[in-house]
C-alpha positions in Angstrom: 135.8 185.4 77.9 139.2 183.9 78.6 138.2 183.9 82.2 135.1 181.7 81.5 137.2 179.4 79.1 139.7 178.9 82.0 137.0 178.2 84.7 135.2 175.7 82.5 138.7 173.9 82.0 139.4 173.8 85.6 136.0 172.6 86.4 136.3 169.8 83.8 139.8 169.0 85.2 138.3 168.6 88.6 135.4 166.2 87.8 136.1 162.5 87.9 136.8 160.7 84.7 133.8 159.0 83.2 133.2 155.4 83.9 133.9 154.6 80.3 137.3 156.2 80.3 138.3 153.9 83.2 137.0 150.7 81.2 139.5 148.6 79.5 138.3 147.2 76.0 139.2 143.5 75.8 140.4 141.9 72.5 142.7 139.3 71.1 143.9 136.6 73.3 142.6 138.2 76.5 139.2 138.1 75.3 139.5 134.5 73.9 140.8 133.3 77.0 138.0 135.0 79.1 135.1 133.8 76.9 136.1 130.3 75.8 134.7 127.6 78.1 133.1 130.4 80.3 129.7 130.2 82.0 127.8 133.3 80.9 125.0 135.0 82.8 123.2 137.9 81.4 120.0 139.8 82.0 118.4 141.6 79.1 116.9 144.9 79.2 113.7 143.3 79.3 114.5 141.5 82.6 115.1 138.0 81.1 117.8 136.0 82.9 119.9 133.9 80.5 122.6 131.6 81.1 124.8 129.3 78.8 128.2 128.0 78.5 130.5 128.9 75.6 131.9 125.5 74.6 135.3 125.6 72.8 133.8 124.6 69.6 131.7 127.7 69.3 128.5 126.3 70.4 126.1 126.7 73.3 122.8 125.9 74.8 121.2 128.8 76.5 118.4 128.9 79.0 116.1 131.8 80.0 113.3 132.5 82.4 111.5 134.4 79.6 110.6 137.5 81.4 110.4 139.5 78.2 107.0 138.1 77.4 105.5 138.1 81.1 102.5 136.4 82.5 101.5 133.0 81.2 104.3 133.4 78.3 107.0 133.7 80.8 108.0 129.9 81.0 111.6 128.9 81.2 113.1 127.8 77.8 116.4 126.5 76.4 117.6 126.8 72.8 120.8 126.1 70.8 123.2 128.8 69.8 126.6 129.8 68.7 129.2 132.1 70.0 132.1 133.7 68.2 134.6 136.5 68.4 134.5 138.6 65.0 137.3 140.4 63.2 136.6 143.6 65.2 137.1 141.7 68.6 133.5 141.8 69.5 131.9 138.8 71.2 129.0 137.6 69.0 126.0 135.6 70.0 123.3 133.8 68.0 120.6 132.0 69.7 117.6 130.4 67.8 114.8 130.8 70.5 111.6 129.3 69.1 109.8 132.7 69.3 112.6 134.7 67.5 116.3 134.8 66.4 118.7 136.6 68.8 121.7 137.8 67.1 124.2 140.4 68.3 127.8 141.3 68.7 129.4 143.7 71.4 132.7 144.8 72.6 133.4 143.5 76.1 134.7 146.1 78.4 136.1 145.5 81.9 135.3 148.1 84.5 137.8 149.2 87.3 136.2 146.9 89.5 136.6 143.9 87.4 133.0 143.7 86.2 132.5 143.1 82.4 129.9 144.9 80.4 128.6 144.9 76.8 129.8 147.9 75.1 130.2 150.4 78.0 130.3 150.4 81.8 126.5 150.6 82.6 124.9 148.2 85.2 122.2 147.5 82.8 124.8 146.1 80.4 126.4 143.8 83.0 127.5 140.5 81.6 129.2 137.8 83.8 131.8 135.0 82.6 132.9 132.4 85.2 135.3 129.3 84.7 
């Protein structure tokens, strides 16, 4: 039994650390500096590409290619919204698309390569901030 436990421990120690372990959670001044005034680019899980600028007053105007709805409904659109950082140091977005209200908050994490993600290191959760 002890030999099996030791073998498992050695194997676990030999495996590379998970991507999340190498990620750095952003918060406080570092997060505010990153997002305030940033041009944001994000692709949703449905494939809609969206862009907006986080204005210093907490407002934004987002645009999307609207791939979520596909076909004839996939027309470009823009809508007003708001961004903020909540008391838990999460980046929050609220966009009033004509079809639906988008509202979410997520922890911003920075991968080892400097790429930013929503919540965890996962290419499908990538978000870009540029000044």
